[in-house]
mmCIF file as Biopython writes it, N, C-alpha, C and O atoms, coordinates in Angstrom:
data_model
#
loop_
_atom_site.group_PDB
_atom_site.id
_atom_site.type_symbol
_atom_site.label_atom_id
_atom_site.label_alt_id
_atom_site.label_comp_id
_atom_site.label_asym_id
_atom_site.label_entity_id
_atom_site.label_seq_id
_atom_site.pdbx_PDB_ins_code
_atom_site.Cartn_x
_atom_site.Cartn_y
_atom_site.Cartn_z
_atom_site.occupancy
_atom_site.B_iso_or_equiv
_atom_site.auth_seq_id
_atom_site.auth_asym_id
_atom_site.pdbx_PDB_model_num
ATOM 1   N N  . MET A ? 1  ? 0.856   -1.171 0.000  1.0 0.0 1  A 1 
ATOM 2   C CA . MET A ? 1  ? 0.000   0.000  0.000  1.0 0.0 1  A 1 
ATOM 3   C C  . MET A ? 1  ? 0.907   1.240  0.000  1.0 0.0 1  A 1 
ATOM 4   O O  . MET A ? 1  ? 1.785   1.371  0.853  1.0 0.0 1  A 1 
ATOM 5   N N  . ASP A ? 2  ? 0.695   2.124  -0.936 1.0 0.0 2  A 1 
ATOM 6   C CA . ASP A ? 2  ? 1.522   3.320  -1.030 1.0 0.0 2  A 1 
ATOM 7   C C  . ASP A ? 2  ? 0.907   4.461  -0.217 1.0 0.0 2  A 1 
ATOM 8   O O  . ASP A ? 2  ? -0.149  4.308  0.397  1.0 0.0 2  A 1 
ATOM 9   N N  . ALA A ? 3  ? 1.595   5.612  -0.228 1.0 0.0 3  A 1 
ATOM 10  C CA . ALA A ? 3  ? 1.148   6.769  0.560  1.0 0.0 3  A 1 
ATOM 11  C C  . ALA A ? 3  ? -0.235  7.236  0.123  1.0 0.0 3  A 1 
ATOM 12  O O  . ALA A ? 3  ? -1.057  7.607  0.962  1.0 0.0 3  A 1 
ATOM 13  N N  . PHE A ? 4  ? -0.497  7.221  -1.177 1.0 0.0 4  A 1 
ATOM 14  C CA . PHE A ? 4  ? -1.802  7.634  -1.693 1.0 0.0 4  A 1 
ATOM 15  C C  . PHE A ? 4  ? -2.904  6.765  -1.093 1.0 0.0 4  A 1 
ATOM 16  O O  . PHE A ? 4  ? -3.908  7.280  -0.599 1.0 0.0 4  A 1 
ATOM 17  N N  . ASP A ? 5  ? -2.714  5.450  -1.137 1.0 0.0 5  A 1 
ATOM 18  C CA . ASP A ? 5  ? -3.718  4.529  -0.581 1.0 0.0 5  A 1 
ATOM 19  C C  . ASP A ? 5  ? -3.888  4.729  0.919  1.0 0.0 5  A 1 
ATOM 20  O O  . ASP A ? 5  ? -5.013  4.745  1.419  1.0 0.0 5  A 1 
ATOM 21  N N  . ARG A ? 6  ? -2.781  4.880  1.641  1.0 0.0 6  A 1 
ATOM 22  C CA . ARG A ? 6  ? -2.873  5.071  3.096  1.0 0.0 6  A 1 
ATOM 23  C C  . ARG A ? 6  ? -3.623  6.348  3.439  1.0 0.0 6  A 1 
ATOM 24  O O  . ARG A ? 6  ? -4.477  6.354  4.326  1.0 0.0 6  A 1 
ATOM 25  N N  . PHE A ? 7  ? -3.298  7.444  2.726  1.0 0.0 7  A 1 
ATOM 26  C CA . PHE A ? 7  ? -3.969  8.706  3.008  1.0 0.0 7  A 1 
ATOM 27  C C  . PHE A ? 7  ? -5.461  8.604  2.736  1.0 0.0 7  A 1 
ATOM 28  O O  . PHE A ? 7  ? -6.271  8.994  3.577  1.0 0.0 7  A 1 
ATOM 29  N N  . TRP A ? 8  ? -5.835  8.083  1.569  1.0 0.0 8  A 1 
ATOM 30  C CA . TRP A ? 8  ? -7.256  8.049  1.212  1.0 0.0 8  A 1 
ATOM 31  C C  . TRP A ? 8  ? -8.044  7.020  2.008  1.0 0.0 8  A 1 
ATOM 32  O O  . TRP A ? 8  ? -9.240  7.199  2.241  1.0 0.0 8  A 1 
ATOM 33  N N  . GLN A ? 9  ? -7.383  5.940  2.428  1.0 0.0 9  A 1 
ATOM 34  C CA . GLN A ? 9  ? -8.058  5.002  3.319  1.0 0.0 9  A 1 
ATOM 35  C C  . GLN A ? 9  ? -8.394  5.718  4.629  1.0 0.0 9  A 1 
ATOM 36  O O  . GLN A ? 9  ? -9.487  5.558  5.171  1.0 0.0 9  A 1 
ATOM 37  N N  . TRP A ? 10 ? -7.440  6.507  5.128  1.0 0.0 10 A 1 
ATOM 38  C CA . TRP A ? 10 ? -7.670  7.269  6.357  1.0 0.0 10 A 1 
ATOM 39  C C  . TRP A ? 10 ? -8.719  8.356  6.137  1.0 0.0 10 A 1 
ATOM 40  O O  . TRP A ? 10 ? -9.622  8.506  6.960  1.0 0.0 10 A 1 
ATOM 41  N N  . ALA A ? 11 ? -8.622  9.115  5.051  1.0 0.0 11 A 1 
ATOM 42  C CA . ALA A ? 11 ? -9.531  10.236 4.796  1.0 0.0 11 A 1 
ATOM 43  C C  . ALA A ? 11 ? -10.973 9.770  4.612  1.0 0.0 11 A 1 
ATOM 44  O O  . ALA A ? 11 ? -11.907 10.488 4.969  1.0 0.0 11 A 1 
ATOM 45  N N  . ASP A ? 12 ? -11.157 8.581  4.063  1.0 0.0 12 A 1 
ATOM 46  C CA . ASP A ? 12 ? -12.499 8.066  3.791  1.0 0.0 12 A 1 
ATOM 47  C C  . ASP A ? 12 ? -13.040 7.153  4.888  1.0 0.0 12 A 1 
ATOM 48  O O  . ASP A ? 12 ? -14.097 6.544  4.726  1.0 0.0 12 A 1 
ATOM 49  N N  . LYS A ? 13 ? -12.320 7.058  6.000  1.0 0.0 13 A 1 
ATOM 50  C CA . LYS A ? 13 ? -12.748 6.145  7.069  1.0 0.0 13 A 1 
ATOM 51  C C  . LYS A ? 13 ? -14.026 6.648  7.740  1.0 0.0 13 A 1 
ATOM 52  O O  . LYS A ? 13 ? -14.310 7.846  7.715  1.0 0.0 13 A 1 
ATOM 53  N N  . PRO A ? 14 ? -14.789 5.746  8.333  1.0 0.0 14 A 1 
ATOM 54  C CA . PRO A ? 14 ? -15.964 6.174  9.099  1.0 0.0 14 A 1 
ATOM 55  C C  . PRO A ? 14 ? -15.533 7.035  10.295 1.0 0.0 14 A 1 
ATOM 56  O O  . PRO A ? 14 ? -14.418 6.889  10.796 1.0 0.0 14 A 1 
ATOM 57  N N  . LEU A ? 15 ? -16.395 7.906  10.737 1.0 0.0 15 A 1 
ATOM 58  C CA . LEU A ? 15 ? -16.068 8.807  11.841 1.0 0.0 15 A 1 
ATOM 59  C C  . LEU A ? 15 ? -15.677 8.075  13.124 1.0 0.0 15 A 1 
ATOM 60  O O  . LEU A ? 15 ? -14.880 8.591  13.908 1.0 0.0 15 A 1 
ATOM 61  N N  . ASP A ? 16 ? -16.219 6.896  13.342 1.0 0.0 16 A 1 
ATOM 62  C CA . ASP A ? 16 ? -15.916 6.168  14.576 1.0 0.0 16 A 1 
ATOM 63  C C  . ASP A ? 16 ? -14.697 5.253  14.450 1.0 0.0 16 A 1 
ATOM 64  O O  . ASP A ? 16 ? -14.385 4.514  15.384 1.0 0.0 16 A 1 
ATOM 65  N N  . SER A ? 17 ? -14.012 5.293  13.321 1.0 0.0 17 A 1 
ATOM 66  C CA . SER A ? 17 ? -12.828 4.467  13.098 1.0 0.0 17 A 1 
ATOM 67  C C  . SER A ? 17 ? -11.641 5.000  13.887 1.0 0.0 17 A 1 
ATOM 68  O O  . SER A ? 17 ? -11.494 6.208  14.070 1.0 0.0 17 A 1 
ATOM 69  N N  . LEU A ? 18 ? -10.812 4.099  14.342 1.0 0.0 18 A 1 
ATOM 70  C CA . LEU A ? 18 ? -9.602  4.466  15.068 1.0 0.0 18 A 1 
ATOM 71  C C  . LEU A ? 18 ? -8.373  4.447  14.157 1.0 0.0 18 A 1 
ATOM 72  O O  . LEU A ? 18 ? -7.248  4.583  14.640 1.0 0.0 18 A 1 
ATOM 73  N N  . LEU A ? 19 ? -8.571  4.283  12.868 1.0 0.0 19 A 1 
ATOM 74  C CA . LEU A ? 19 ? -7.479  4.256  11.908 1.0 0.0 19 A 1 
ATOM 75  C C  . LEU A ? 19 ? -6.717  5.576  11.939 1.0 0.0 19 A 1 
ATOM 76  O O  . LEU A ? 19 ? -7.325  6.646  11.942 1.0 0.0 19 A 1 
ATOM 77  N N  . THR A ? 20 ? -5.399  5.504  11.963 1.0 0.0 20 A 1 
ATOM 78  C CA . THR A ? 20 ? -4.561  6.702  11.978 1.0 0.0 20 A 1 
ATOM 79  C C  . THR A ? 20 ? -3.523  6.621  10.864 1.0 0.0 20 A 1 
ATOM 80  O O  . THR A ? 20 ? -3.274  5.555  10.301 1.0 0.0 20 A 1 
ATOM 81  N N  . ILE A ? 21 ? -2.930  7.763  10.560 1.0 0.0 21 A 1 
ATOM 82  C CA . ILE A ? 21 ? -1.777  7.827  9.662  1.0 0.0 21 A 1 
ATOM 83  C C  . ILE A ? 21 ? -0.721  8.669  10.350 1.0 0.0 21 A 1 
ATOM 84  O O  . ILE A ? 21 ? -1.000  9.362  11.328 1.0 0.0 21 A 1 
ATOM 85  N N  . GLU A ? 22 ? 0.490   8.602  9.831  1.0 0.0 22 A 1 
ATOM 86  C CA . GLU A ? 22 ? 1.577   9.376  10.410 1.0 0.0 22 A 1 
ATOM 87  C C  . GLU A ? 22 ? 1.309   10.866 10.199 1.0 0.0 22 A 1 
ATOM 88  O O  . GLU A ? 22 ? 0.799   11.266 9.152  1.0 0.0 22 A 1 
ATOM 89  N N  . ALA A ? 23 ? 1.648   11.671 11.178 1.0 0.0 23 A 1 
ATOM 90  C CA . ALA A ? 23 ? 1.472   13.121 11.074 1.0 0.0 23 A 1 
ATOM 91  C C  . ALA A ? 23 ? 2.248   13.678 9.887  1.0 0.0 23 A 1 
ATOM 92  O O  . ALA A ? 23 ? 1.793   14.617 9.235  1.0 0.0 23 A 1 
ATOM 93  N N  . GLU A ? 24 ? 3.423   13.104 9.601  1.0 0.0 24 A 1 
ATOM 94  C CA . GLU A ? 24 ? 4.235   13.579 8.483  1.0 0.0 24 A 1 
ATOM 95  C C  . GLU A ? 24 ? 3.533   13.345 7.154  1.0 0.0 24 A 1 
ATOM 96  O O  . GLU A ? 24 ? 3.594   14.194 6.265  1.0 0.0 24 A 1 
ATOM 97  N N  . LEU A ? 25 ? 2.868   12.206 7.007  1.0 0.0 25 A 1 
ATOM 98  C CA . LEU A ? 25 ? 2.126   11.928 5.782  1.0 0.0 25 A 1 
ATOM 99  C C  . LEU A ? 25 ? 0.959   12.901 5.651  1.0 0.0 25 A 1 
ATOM 100 O O  . LEU A ? 25 ? 0.728   13.454 4.575  1.0 0.0 25 A 1 
ATOM 101 N N  . HIS A ? 26 ? 0.240   13.107 6.715  1.0 0.0 26 A 1 
ATOM 102 C CA . HIS A ? 26 ? -0.885  14.039 6.700  1.0 0.0 26 A 1 
ATOM 103 C C  . HIS A ? 26 ? -0.410  15.435 6.302  1.0 0.0 26 A 1 
ATOM 104 O O  . HIS A ? 26 ? -1.011  16.077 5.442  1.0 0.0 26 A 1 
ATOM 105 N N  . ARG A ? 27 ? 0.649   15.894 6.919  1.0 0.0 27 A 1 
ATOM 106 C CA . ARG A ? 27 ? 1.176   17.229 6.633  1.0 0.0 27 A 1 
ATOM 107 C C  . ARG A ? 27 ? 1.612   17.351 5.174  1.0 0.0 27 A 1 
ATOM 108 O O  . ARG A ? 27 ? 1.299   18.341 4.513  1.0 0.0 27 A 1 
ATOM 109 N N  . ALA A ? 28 ? 2.332   16.348 4.671  1.0 0.0 28 A 1 
ATOM 110 C CA . ALA A ? 28 ? 2.814   16.384 3.286  1.0 0.0 28 A 1 
ATOM 111 C C  . ALA A ? 28 ? 1.652   16.457 2.298  1.0 0.0 28 A 1 
ATOM 112 O O  . ALA A ? 28 ? 1.704   17.219 1.333  1.0 0.0 28 A 1 
ATOM 113 N N  . VAL A ? 29 ? 0.618   15.679 2.532  1.0 0.0 29 A 1 
ATOM 114 C CA . VAL A ? 29 ? -0.526  15.663 1.611  1.0 0.0 29 A 1 
ATOM 115 C C  . VAL A ? 29 ? -1.337  16.946 1.736  1.0 0.0 29 A 1 
ATOM 116 O O  . VAL A ? 29 ? -1.784  17.488 0.725  1.0 0.0 29 A 1 
ATOM 117 N N  . MET A ? 30 ? -1.534  17.437 2.939  1.0 0.0 30 A 1 
ATOM 118 C CA . MET A ? 30 ? -2.336  18.635 3.129  1.0 0.0 30 A 1 
ATOM 119 C C  . MET A ? 30 ? -1.663  19.885 2.579  1.0 0.0 30 A 1 
ATOM 120 O O  . MET A ? 30 ? -2.332  20.891 2.340  1.0 0.0 30 A 1 
ATOM 121 N N  . GLU A ? 31 ? -0.360  19.836 2.375  1.0 0.0 31 A 1 
ATOM 122 C CA . GLU A ? 31 ? 0.343   20.967 1.761  1.0 0.0 31 A 1 
ATOM 123 C C  . GLU A ? 31 ? 0.072   21.039 0.260  1.0 0.0 31 A 1 
ATOM 124 O O  . GLU A ? 31 ? 0.321   22.069 -0.367 1.0 0.0 31 A 1 
ATOM 125 N N  . LEU A ? 32 ? -0.439  19.949 -0.321 1.0 0.0 32 A 1 
ATOM 126 C CA . LEU A ? 32 ? -0.784  19.937 -1.746 1.0 0.0 32 A 1 
ATOM 127 C C  . LEU A ? 32 ? -2.100  20.673 -1.973 1.0 0.0 32 A 1 
ATOM 128 O O  . LEU A ? 32 ? -2.934  20.770 -1.073 1.0 0.0 32 A 1 
ATOM 129 N N  . ALA A ? 33 ? -2.273  21.183 -3.170 1.0 0.0 33 A 1 
ATOM 130 C CA . ALA A ? 33 ? -3.560  21.755 -3.555 1.0 0.0 33 A 1 
ATOM 131 C C  . ALA A ? 33 ? -4.602  20.633 -3.560 1.0 0.0 33 A 1 
ATOM 132 O O  . ALA A ? 33 ? -4.261  19.485 -3.845 1.0 0.0 33 A 1 
ATOM 133 N N  . PRO A ? 34 ? -5.857  20.942 -3.252 1.0 0.0 34 A 1 
ATOM 134 C CA . PRO A ? 34 ? -6.887  19.899 -3.186 1.0 0.0 34 A 1 
ATOM 135 C C  . PRO A ? 34 ? -6.953  19.004 -4.430 1.0 0.0 34 A 1 
ATOM 136 O O  . PRO A ? 34 ? -7.142  17.793 -4.310 1.0 0.0 34 A 1 
ATOM 137 N N  . GLU A ? 35 ? -6.802  19.584 -5.604 1.0 0.0 35 A 1 
ATOM 138 C CA . GLU A ? 35 ? -6.869  18.760 -6.811 1.0 0.0 35 A 1 
ATOM 139 C C  . GLU A ? 35 ? -5.645  17.855 -6.951 1.0 0.0 35 A 1 
ATOM 140 O O  . GLU A ? 35 ? -5.732  16.791 -7.563 1.0 0.0 35 A 1 
ATOM 141 N N  . GLU A ? 36 ? -4.508  18.266 -6.391 1.0 0.0 36 A 1 
ATOM 142 C CA . GLU A ? 36 ? -3.295  17.447 -6.433 1.0 0.0 36 A 1 
ATOM 143 C C  . GLU A ? 36 ? -3.401  16.240 -5.501 1.0 0.0 36 A 1 
ATOM 144 O O  . GLU A ? 36 ? -2.758  15.216 -5.732 1.0 0.0 36 A 1 
ATOM 145 N N  . ARG A ? 37 ? -4.207  16.361 -4.457 1.0 0.0 37 A 1 
ATOM 146 C CA . ARG A ? 37 ? -4.379  15.252 -3.508 1.0 0.0 37 A 1 
ATOM 147 C C  . ARG A ? 37 ? -5.068  14.057 -4.147 1.0 0.0 37 A 1 
ATOM 148 O O  . ARG A ? 37 ? -5.026  12.951 -3.609 1.0 0.0 37 A 1 
ATOM 149 N N  . LEU A ? 38 ? -5.693  14.274 -5.277 1.0 0.0 38 A 1 
ATOM 150 C CA . LEU A ? 38 ? -6.401  13.203 -5.980 1.0 0.0 38 A 1 
ATOM 151 C C  . LEU A ? 38 ? -5.509  12.472 -6.972 1.0 0.0 38 A 1 
ATOM 152 O O  . LEU A ? 38 ? -5.939  11.500 -7.594 1.0 0.0 38 A 1 
ATOM 153 N N  . ILE A ? 39 ? -4.276  12.926 -7.123 1.0 0.0 39 A 1 
ATOM 154 C CA . ILE A ? 39 ? -3.351  12.340 -8.095 1.0 0.0 39 A 1 
ATOM 155 C C  . ILE A ? 39 ? -2.316  11.497 -7.350 1.0 0.0 39 A 1 
ATOM 156 O O  . ILE A ? 39 ? -1.533  12.011 -6.550 1.0 0.0 39 A 1 
ATOM 157 N N  . ARG A ? 40 ? -2.330  10.199 -7.629 1.0 0.0 40 A 1 
ATOM 158 C CA . ARG A ? 40 ? -1.459  9.250  -6.934 1.0 0.0 40 A 1 
ATOM 159 C C  . ARG A ? 40 ? 0.010   9.690  -6.985 1.0 0.0 40 A 1 
ATOM 160 O O  . ARG A ? 40 ? 0.682   9.692  -5.953 1.0 0.0 40 A 1 
ATOM 161 N N  . GLU A ? 41 ? 0.503   10.050 -8.132 1.0 0.0 41 A 1 
ATOM 162 C CA . GLU A ? 41 ? 1.913   10.435 -8.270 1.0 0.0 41 A 1 
ATOM 163 C C  . GLU A ? 41 ? 2.249   11.653 -7.416 1.0 0.0 41 A 1 
ATOM 164 O O  . GLU A ? 41 ? 3.323   11.713 -6.818 1.0 0.0 41 A 1 
ATOM 165 N N  . SER A ? 42 ? 1.355   12.607 -7.355 1.0 0.0 42 A 1 
ATOM 166 C CA . SER A ? 42 ? 1.598   13.818 -6.561 1.0 0.0 42 A 1 
ATOM 167 C C  . SER A ? 42 ? 1.681   13.492 -5.073 1.0 0.0 42 A 1 
ATOM 168 O O  . SER A ? 42 ? 2.573   13.972 -4.374 1.0 0.0 42 A 1 
ATOM 169 N N  . VAL A ? 43 ? 0.761   12.687 -4.599 1.0 0.0 43 A 1 
ATOM 170 C CA . VAL A ? 43 ? 0.750   12.313 -3.177 1.0 0.0 43 A 1 
ATOM 171 C C  . VAL A ? 43 ? 1.989   11.505 -2.831 1.0 0.0 43 A 1 
ATOM 172 O O  . VAL A ? 43 ? 2.649   11.778 -1.829 1.0 0.0 43 A 1 
ATOM 173 N N  . ASN A ? 44 ? 2.307   10.517 -3.650 1.0 0.0 44 A 1 
ATOM 174 C CA . ASN A ? 44 ? 3.478   9.685  -3.370 1.0 0.0 44 A 1 
ATOM 175 C C  . ASN A ? 44 ? 4.772   10.499 -3.435 1.0 0.0 44 A 1 
ATOM 176 O O  . ASN A ? 44 ? 5.676   10.281 -2.628 1.0 0.0 44 A 1 
ATOM 177 N N  . ARG A ? 45 ? 4.870   11.423 -4.374 1.0 0.0 45 A 1 
ATOM 178 C CA . ARG A ? 45 ? 6.045   12.283 -4.496 1.0 0.0 45 A 1 
ATOM 179 C C  . ARG A ? 45 ? 6.177   13.176 -3.260 1.0 0.0 45 A 1 
ATOM 180 O O  . ARG A ? 45 ? 7.275   13.323 -2.722 1.0 0.0 45 A 1 
ATOM 181 N N  . ALA A ? 46 ? 5.081   13.769 -2.810 1.0 0.0 46 A 1 
ATOM 182 C CA . ALA A ? 46 ? 5.117   14.631 -1.624 1.0 0.0 46 A 1 
ATOM 183 C C  . ALA A ? 46 ? 5.520   13.842 -0.389 1.0 0.0 46 A 1 
ATOM 184 O O  . ALA A ? 46 ? 6.299   14.331 0.430  1.0 0.0 46 A 1 
ATOM 185 N N  . ALA A ? 47 ? 5.004   12.633 -0.245 1.0 0.0 47 A 1 
ATOM 186 C CA . ALA A ? 47 ? 5.342   11.797 0.905  1.0 0.0 47 A 1 
ATOM 187 C C  . ALA A ? 47 ? 6.809   11.403 0.864  1.0 0.0 47 A 1 
ATOM 188 O O  . ALA A ? 47 ? 7.487   11.429 1.891  1.0 0.0 47 A 1 
ATOM 189 N N  . ALA A ? 48 ? 7.303   11.040 -0.309 1.0 0.0 48 A 1 
ATOM 190 C CA . ALA A ? 48 ? 8.714   10.650 -0.445 1.0 0.0 48 A 1 
ATOM 191 C C  . ALA A ? 48 ? 9.637   11.840 -0.174 1.0 0.0 48 A 1 
ATOM 192 O O  . ALA A ? 48 ? 10.660  11.693 0.494  1.0 0.0 48 A 1 
ATOM 193 N N  . LYS A ? 49 ? 9.283   13.003 -0.685 1.0 0.0 49 A 1 
ATOM 194 C CA . LYS A ? 49 ? 10.083  14.214 -0.463 1.0 0.0 49 A 1 
ATOM 195 C C  . LYS A ? 49 ? 10.133  14.533 1.022  1.0 0.0 49 A 1 
ATOM 196 O O  . LYS A ? 49 ? 11.195  14.847 1.558  1.0 0.0 49 A 1 
ATOM 197 N N  . ASN A ? 50 ? 8.993   14.455 1.682  1.0 0.0 50 A 1 
ATOM 198 C CA . ASN A ? 50 ? 8.930   14.717 3.116  1.0 0.0 50 A 1 
ATOM 199 C C  . ASN A ? 50 ? 9.778   13.722 3.886  1.0 0.0 50 A 1 
ATOM 200 O O  . ASN A ? 50 ? 10.457  14.095 4.843  1.0 0.0 50 A 1 
ATOM 201 N N  . GLU A ? 51 ? 9.746   12.464 3.482  1.0 0.0 51 A 1 
ATOM 202 C CA . GLU A ? 51 ? 10.531  11.444 4.157  1.0 0.0 51 A 1 
ATOM 203 C C  . GLU A ? 51 ? 12.030  11.706 3.984  1.0 0.0 51 A 1 
ATOM 204 O O  . GLU A ? 51 ? 12.799  11.566 4.935  1.0 0.0 51 A 1 
ATOM 205 N N  . ARG A ? 52 ? 12.442  12.082 2.780  1.0 0.0 52 A 1 
ATOM 206 C CA . ARG A ? 52 ? 13.859  12.385 2.531  1.0 0.0 52 A 1 
ATOM 207 C C  . ARG A ? 52 ? 14.319  13.584 3.370  1.0 0.0 52 A 1 
ATOM 208 O O  . ARG A ? 52 ? 15.425  13.576 3.911  1.0 0.0 52 A 1 
ATOM 209 N N  . GLU A ? 53 ? 13.484  14.594 3.475  1.0 0.0 53 A 1 
ATOM 210 C CA . GLU A ? 53 ? 13.844  15.800 4.220  1.0 0.0 53 A 1 
ATOM 211 C C  . GLU A ? 53 ? 13.925  15.555 5.719  1.0 0.0 53 A 1 
ATOM 212 O O  . GLU A ? 53 ? 14.632  16.272 6.427  1.0 0.0 53 A 1 
ATOM 213 N N  . ASN A ? 54 ? 13.214  14.561 6.206  1.0 0.0 54 A 1 
ATOM 214 C CA . ASN A ? 54 ? 13.162  14.308 7.649  1.0 0.0 54 A 1 
ATOM 215 C C  . ASN A ? 54 ? 14.025  13.132 8.100  1.0 0.0 54 A 1 
ATOM 216 O O  . ASN A ? 54 ? 13.910  12.684 9.241  1.0 0.0 54 A 1 
ATOM 217 N N  . CYS A ? 55 ? 14.876  12.634 7.229  1.0 0.0 55 A 1 
ATOM 218 C CA . CYS A ? 55 ? 15.770  11.514 7.614  1.0 0.0 55 A 1 
ATOM 219 C C  . CYS A ? 55 ? 17.005  11.996 8.293  1.0 0.0 55 A 1 
ATOM 220 O O  . CYS A ? 55 ? 17.854  11.191 8.677  1.0 0.0 55 A 1 
#
């Protein structure tokens, strides 16, 4: 499961779900424009860039 799948699984979860994602992934995706969040390559690129910067 890539970053895009993890983010959207979390974003689409039921309100009573305890599913979480890493704060870094959330931050990286939320920095994208809303239309970019729907593009797998954009989300995965942002997550990878964030991971490289925080290593």
